[in-house]
Structures are given as structure tokens and as C-alpha cells.
Steps between C-alpha positions, in 0.01 A plus 500: 500500500412860419283527808788375718733764353247779547431383856871487572550849367204651684545305829858378528450370857218267382715352220775375729434211738578559863799339668266274699336379177838425345621314811181294509528417130862398539423283805217329312723440198773357721255271680366371166853435373598312815188280481564433129865413562422264793227337295736456206770329705255296710591168333868559582419594859278192543768269353764642738266478800416137421871423446441356154796319346446682172431845643762659273330352189165632625657842548648488148162407351329771703745774403552406137153388392277620787409820318294298250250394765524138393855483635391654826216247541741213412753626756227534762368148442854358498579677829188353660560139390669262742850380423506131410607263775861384455534144375618261767 
């Protein structure tokens, strides 16, 4: 920490990142957040794409309990299972 402060005081241009570095860092952070968000809601997207009858329940499980990891896996498995055939 002390070396950073002394470097910043002696060479102020070296202590500040360039605009290009900040834009690159922000773009990388945004890309990581988008990938994380799409991965998190993947069970909901899959359930909607497969037109599951209980897609809203899968979404509720995903949103409310998905953060635990176990809830996310359960929602993913549920979204990949076939709906039972209707009784004739």
C-alpha cells in the first residue's frame, strides 16, 4: 500500500489507468455479468422454449431458490423433463 502511494505521488500518470484500460475492464465485467445472468435464468428459458405446462412454477423455483445451487439444479432438471402424457 505504501509503495502504491509513493508511486502515485512520484508518477501520477502511472497510478491512473488509461481510458482504454477502463473501457476494456468495464466491457469484460459486463460480458461476465451477462453470461452469469443468462446461465442463472437458463432453466426458465428452457421451460419457456419447451412450452412446459408448469413453466411459471419452474421460474418461481429458479428465482426464489436458484441462488442456493440446489434450487438451480432442481429447476434445470425439472425444465428438461418431459411433461406427462394426458390421461385418455
